[in-house]
N, C-alpha and C positions, 0 to 999 in steps of 0.2 A: 350672416344670413345662410340658412341651409337651403340652397337652391333646389336640391332634390325634393325636399319636403314641399316647397312652394310649387314646384312643377307638378307634383302628385295632386296637390289640392286643386290646381287649375284643371288638370286632366279629369279629376272626379266631377268637377262642375259640369263637364260636357257629357258625362255618362248618363244614359237612361237605363235604369234598372228594369228589366223585363222579368216579371215574376213568372217562373215556369208553371206555376199553378194555373195561370191564365190560359196557357196553351194546353195543359193537360186536362183541365176541368171545365172548359168553356161550355161544353154540351150539358154537363151535369148541372151547372149553375143555371143555364137557360131552362132546363127541364124543371128545376125546383121553382124558378120564378113563374113558370106557366102552370104549375100544378094548381088546380082549382080556380084558375083565372077565367073570368067570363069575358068573352069578346075576342078580338084579334090577339093572337099570341105574340109575345115578345120575340124578336129575332136577334137581338144583340144583348149580351149579358152586361150587367152593371160594371163588372171589372174591366171589360173591354172598352166601355164608354169612358171610364176613368183613365185608362191608358191613353186613349185618343185625346182626351182633354189635356192630359199632361204633355203629350207630344205637341199639340197645338199651342199650348201656352209656352213651353220651353223654347220652341223653335219659331214662334210667331207665324205659324202657317195659316193662310186663309183656308176657308172650308173646302174650296175646290182642290187645293193642293193636298189637304188632308184626305180627301177622297182618293187621290192618286196614291197616297201612302197606304191606305187600306187595301187598294188593289195589289200593290206590291207585296204587302204583308200576307195577303191571301195566297199569292203564288208560292210564298215560302212556307206558309202554314195553312193548308186548305181548310182546316177545321174552323178557322176564323172567317167570318163573313166580310164581304166588301160592303161598303156603305156609300150612299150618295148624298148630295146636298139636301135632298128632301127628307132624309131620315130613313128611307127605305133601304133595307139590307137584303142583299141577295146571297 
């Protein structure tokens, strides 16, 4: 058995790959989604929702815990909004 290879596979299972495009292009994606939109504008981009869905699924987080995750992420990356259980993003 190649324990180094097995260890690497196990480590990679725990990795969450955060696409830098999400961080760099969140505002542009949001502006594109809101272009010509009628009604209340979107406040969270689809890619951010997908990231939060992946985090919730992979770590089995309840929604309120995910809200805390978005707050912490917002302190690290202020361009990303926080979210709350009701779906309102600030």
